[in-house]
C-alpha positions, 0 to 999 in steps of 0.5 A: 679747344681747351682742356675743359672742352675735351674732358667735358668738365666745366671750368667752374666744376673744376674750380669747385673740385679743387676747392673741396680738396683744399678744404678737406686738407686744410680742415685736417691740417688745422681743426680749429680754423674758422669754417668760413676761412676754410671755404674762402681758402678753398675758393681762392685755390680753386679759382687760381687752379682753374685760371692757370689751367686756361693759360696758354702753354707759353704762359704756363711754361713761364710760370714753371720757370719761377718756382722759387719765387712763387711763395713770395708772389703768392704771399704778396697776392694774398696780402693785396687780396686781404687789403682789397677785401678790407677796403671794400668792407670799410666802404660797404661795397663788399662784392660790388665790384670785380676789379682786382687789387691795384697792386696786382695790376702792374707788370712784375719783374724780379728786379722790381719786386722789392720796390713794388712790394713796398708800394703795395703796402702803401697802397693798402691804405693810401690808394694808388700812388706814383713817383715823379717819373710816372707823374711826369710821363702820364700827367705832364707834371714836371719834376721841378714843378712837383718838387716846388709843390712839395716844398710849399706843402701844396701836394701830399707826398708819402715817404717810401723807403729812405728819401724817396716819396710817392704821391697819391694820384687821387689828389690830382685833377687836370695835372694839378693838386686839387684846391684845399690840399695845402690847407688840409695839410697845413692844419693836420701837419703829418702827410700820412695822417692828412691823407688818411683823413682825406680818404676815409669817411669823416664824421665832421662831414656826415660820413662823406669822404673829404677828397671826393668833396675837394674834387667837387670844389667843396673846399670850404666844407673840407677845410672847416672839417679838417680844422675840427679834426686837427689835433690841438 
């Protein structure tokens, strides 16, 4: 039996109570803040408080041990939440799915947090990405093969940090980059610009998303659209 059952207070009621308190505090702190933002912040705080209360005692104690890291983790969560909201808004699907932001799905360890944050910032606009280790272990793509594809321009690699690269997962089907990736990269040149174009609705394709069409073997249409988009 959880605390909500013993007190007679429903989980939603508890979340709403916390949200109202946070809204009042935020409105008092900054009278000029947008009212819709106040409501959103309250809902986020209420939902988190409710979720934490429902954790097992073991997991609650685990959270107690990372007080010093909580501001940074909260900031990371909010940025990922904002990025997911922007993605849904751009796609016209706001509120249409309950999937959490990709960057929040991976297990976190203190030593991995800086690298994970950097990956999250890439994923804000690039979608799910992975390094060579993940691709080798999960997609059976040998490192030598991946590096050969990268040298020949058959795959899009995004620089992460100094010399490290990550690879957008949406470009792979059956363990190989989809046909047309190399043509688009050759036409557009810059890997980041090429991937940005591939993953957004393209005016040259009547609002369709190029990478989706490549995954459906509509290579010629996408290449022609990339040629029209390419600078110069």
